N, C-alpha and C positions, 0 to 999 in steps of 0.2 A: 121601305125601310123597316116597317114593322114585321114584314115577312122574314127579312134577314135575321132580325133579332130573335124571332120565334124559332128559326132553323138552328141558330147558334145555341139557343137554350136546349133544344132537343138533342143536339150533338153532345153538349156537356152532360146532360142527364144520362145519355146512353153510355158515355165513358165512365160515369160514376156507377151505373148499375151493371155494366158488363165490361169490367176492366180487361185489358189485353192479357192473354195467357202466355204470350211469347215475349219474353224479356231478354235483353242482352245480358248474358252472364259473363262475368270476368273469369278467366281461367284460375283454377285453384293454385295458390302459391305453395311451393314445395319447400319445407323447412325441416331442419334437424333440431329435435328437441332434446334438451338435457335437464334433468331434474335431480336435485340432491336434498336430502332431509336428514336431520339428526334428532333422535328421539331418546328421551330418558324413560326407561320402562321399569316395571316392578320386578319382573322375572325375565331374565335374559333368555334362557332356553326356550320358554314358551313363546316369546316374541320372535325368536329366530325361526321356530317351526311355522309360525304364521307367515313370515316373509317367504319361506321356502314354498309355501302352498299358494302363493299369489300367481297371477297370470304371467306368462313370459318364461324366460329361462335365465339362469345365472351365467354371467360372464366371469365373475370372480367372487369368491367367498372366503372370508378370513374371520375366525372366531377365537376368542380367548376367554379367560375367566371373567373379565370385566367389560369387554367390548366385542362387538360383532360388526363387520363391514361386509356389505353385499353390493355388487354391481349387477343389475339385471337389465335385460332388454325387453320392453313391454310394447305390445302393439298399441297404436294410438287409440283404437276403439275401447281398450281396456284400461287406459291410463287413469281416467277419472275414478274408477272403482279402486284401483291400486292406491291412488293418492288418498282417498277417503279412509281406507283400511290403515294405512301408515299413520295418518294423523290420529286415529283412535287407539294406537298402541300405547300412548303415554303422553308425556309432556314434550311438545315440539320446541326445541331450543334454536333450531336453525332450519331454514327452508329457502331454496333458491331454484328458480327455473330460468333457463336461458334458451335462446333459439338462434339458429344460423340459417340464413336464406341460401337455398341451393339452386334457385332458378337460373342464375347467370352461369354457374358452372355446368349445369345440366344442358342448358341451351348451347353452350360452347362445345360440349362433348357431342351433342346431336349433330351440330354443323360439321364438326371434324369427321365424324363417322360417315356422314353422307359424302363428303369429299373423298374419303378413303375408299368407300364402296365404288364410287365412280372411277377412281384411279385403278382399282383392282379389275374392274370390267375392261378398262382400256388396255391394261397390261395383258389380260387374258386374250383379247383380240389380237394384240401384237404377237403373242406367242403362237396363236393359231395360224396367222398369215405369214410368219417368217420361216425361211428355209435355211438361214445361216446359223451355224452352230454357235459362233461367237455372240450373235445377237440373242439367241435363245438363252445362253448362259447368263448374259448381263441382265436380260429381262427377268429371268427366274430369280436371280439374286435380289433385284430390286423388289420383285413381288413378295419375296419372303419377308423382307423388312417391312413392307407396307402391311402385310397381314399380321405380323407380330405387333405392330403398333395398334392396329385395329382391335386385336384381341385384348390388349392391355386397356384400351379405352372402353371396351365393352365391360370388362371387369370393374373398372372404376365407376362406370355408369350404373351398373347393377348395385354396387355398394352404396352409392348415393341414394338410389331409389329405396333401398332397404332402410337407410337412415331416415329418409323422409316419411316412411310408413310406420316407424317405431320410435320409442323414446328410451333413452339410456337413463336408468334410475340408479342413483348412488345412495345407499342407505347406511347410516351409522347408528347403531344401537348401543346404549350405555345403561348399565343397571344402577338403580338408585340405592345408595348406601345410607342406612339410618344410623346416626351416631347416638350411642347410648353412653352417657357419662358414668364413670366409675367413681366409687366413694374414695375419698382421700385416705391412704393408709395411716394407721396410728404410729406412735413413737416406737413401740416394740417391733412392729412389722418393719418399719424403716431400718431399725438397728439390725434385725435378723437378715433383711434383704442385703444390707451393706456388708454384713459379715460373710454371707454366702457368696456374694459377688467377689469379695476379697479372697476368700478361700478358693473359689473356682479360678480366679486369676493366678493365684500362687501355684495351684496344681497345673494349670495350663503352662505357666512359665517353666515349672520344673520338668514337665514333659518335653517342652521344646528344648530345654538345656540338655536333657538326656539324649534326645534324638540328635542334637548337634554334636555332643561328645561321641556318640556312637558313629556318626558319620565321619568325624575327624580322626578318632582313635584307630579305626580299622585300617584306613590307608596308611596312617603313621606307623602302625605296628608292622604292616607289610614292608614298608620302606626300611624300617629298622632291621628287620630280619634279613632283607636283601643286602643292606649296608654291612651288617655284621658278618655275613658270609663272605662278602667281597673283601672285608678287612682281614678276616682269618686266612683267606687264600693268599692275600698279599703278604701277610706276616710269614707264612710258611715258605712262600717263594723267596722272600728276602733272606730268611734264615738259611735256606739251601744255597743261595747265591753267596752268602758270606762264608759258609763252610767250604764251598768250592774254591772261592778266591783264596782262603787261608791255606788249603791244601796245595793249591797251585803256587802260592808264595813259598811254602816250605820246599817244594821240589826245585823251584828256581834257585833258592838260596843254597841248597845242597849241591847243585851243579856248578855254581859259581865259586865255591870254596876250593882252595888248592889241595892236592893230595897230602902234603905235609901237614897242612893245617887240619886236614881231615883226620890224619893219624894222631896228631896231638890232641885233637878234640876227642878222639876215641879213647886215648890214654887217660885224659882228664876224666872222661865219663866212667872209665873202668875204675880209676882211683876213687872217684866219688862213690861208685857202687861198692868197692871193697871196704872203704871206711863205713 
């Protein structure tokens, strides 16, 4: 009994002094990392230059006078340094980090790719052993569809692997504005400012009225000229029509009178002329 206890103690001491170097390691989990940070900085152009000089590359960059937005893809090994530099730019007002597990989707893609590779090999053997043209055409059509699906899955698999090896960093920079209160203006300054504002408003209204009158009067003048010309032409045409109708009426009256009446009328006219 004592020998067994002594052997057990030796074994325990050996395990403590010489631990096993072989340990069962769990496979590394593949995850997509997303990180967003919003920082208030003292000088926006300087902070933007610092962001452009960080590790990784820009996916999107948008900068204005007050804000700057960057979306960068950073390798996982450099993410810690990038995060520390961003935090040192100024006051951090918002920070968020999210992850998405990709193991299930990648495993499903690997399984589907293995099945497609086996199907492609089977179809290639069928094409090599077939002598029928119809069978060759059908097998070739199906093979094209299977290879197209395999290529799409390979592209998706590569994209997920890139996502698992890098982090998408969204950076928002805002410049700090320092408010400097101004002195309250005196009575004279307020009166002068009110007078100048009234004068500028009156000048602006007068200018707007002048522009309005110019816009209205020019088309109105054109329409008046056109209307006057049309009215003048109509009056002349009406006058000529009246003269023509009057001359036509005299001719018709002369033709309808009797010869005796005409002679009497001529005698009366002569007597009137003689008198």
